[in-house]
Structure formats: structure tokens, C-alpha cells
N, C-alpha and C positions, 0 to 999 in steps of 0.2 A: 864655401863648404856647408852644408845643411845639415844640422845635428840631428841624429836620429829622435825621436819624440820618445818618453818612456812607454806611452803604449803599445810603441810600435816593437821597443824593447821586449815586454813583455810579451806580446803576443809569439815574438818570433821565438822568444825563451820557451813558450808553452806549448809551441808546436814541435820544438826541436824535441821537448820530453816526450809529446804524446805519439809523435813518430816511432820513438826507438823502444823496441818492446822490452829490452832488458832495464832501460831506467824507469819507462812506466810500472813495470812489476815490481823496481825496487823502491820504486816510490809509496806503493799501495803498502809493502813490507813493513817500510818505516811509520808510516801513518797508523798501520795495526797495531804494533808494536806501541805507539805512543797511546792510542784509544785505551789498549789493555793496562798501562800503567795509569792512566786516568782513573778507568775502572777500580783499580786496586785502591788508589790514592782517594777515590771517594767512598769507597765503601770501608777501608778500614783505617786509614790514617786521619782524615780531615770529615770524619762525618761526624763528630760533636762540631765543628766550626760550621758544616754546613746545615746541623739541625738546627742552629742558631737562629736563622734568617730565613724567610722563605725566600728573597728573591736571589740570595746567594744558593740556595738549592737550586731554584729553575734557572738560572744564568749559568752556574756548570755543567748541571745534567741538558739544557739543551745545547750548550757548545758541543757536548760529547755526543750528544746525537746530531748535530749539524754535521760532524766530522765523518760520524758514522754513515752517513746518509753520501758524504762526498765520496766515501771509499767504495760505497756500493754504486755510486755513480762510475765511478774510475773501472771498476770491474766489470759492470755491462759495458762500456766502451770497449776494454782492452777484449772482452769477448767477441762484441762485433767486427773488431779490427781484426782479429785472427779469422775469424769467418769470413772475411771478405779479401784478405789476404791469402787462403788455400784455396 
């Protein structure tokens, strides 16, 4: 019996999430909440820590930006998927 590869398992999980509208929108909502928490942390809680080093600042806000871009990509995918289904 052949074991399923890690890549194959990840691909089937992603396909399951991307095909189900409820799971897809739930994931986008959860990611938006995480981004809001990170923005609040970056602006008020850890602002002094981020100001101490340029690298910390760039890495933190760079990761937040990548997360926002991923959310935008998921929103566009959801829009296209809904347009195709209807």
C-alpha cells in the first residue's frame, strides 16, 4: 500500500477548502480578524519594540502586508468562483 505524499494531502485539503463557499469565507473572516489584531498590536502595544529596530519593523509590517495580499487574493478568487457558479 502506497502512502499519500505530503504534497498530495496538502493539495486535497486546499481543494476542499477552496471548493466549499462556507469554509472559504470563514477562512477569509478569520484571517481578517488576525490582521486587525496584528495592526492593533503593531500600532499600540509593540510600537516601541518595533521602533527599536528597522529590521523588526520591516519584517513585522511586511508579514502583515503579505497576509493582507493573501486575503485580497482569496476575495478575488471567491468573487470569480461565485460568478462562475451562478
